[in-house]
C-alpha positions, 0 to 999 in steps of 0.5 A: 298116273295112279288116282287116289282110289287105286293108290288105296286099293293097292295099300288095302291089298298090301296090307292084307297080303302081309296079313295073310303071310303073318299068319301063315307063319305063326298058325301052326304055333297058335292054339286052335290055328286061329290068333287070339286078340292079343296075338293080333295086336302083335301081328298088326304091329309086326305088318305095320312096321313092315309096311310103314303104316300104322297098326290102326290102318292094319286093323282098320283093313283087316277087321273089315276083311277078317273081323 
């Protein structure tokens, strides 16, 4: 059985993976290939909807890794 830390690590990895997929999908269409703050909000909403979590959780994880 997984403990709380293992579950949290798995969830964090899933968010990072989904974020990377979302960035890869849109980066060719973004000026400079990097998302602006408004783009990040939309991407976070899509990732949160896909994974069934909150946008706050997405920003918490992504901000720690890519902020």
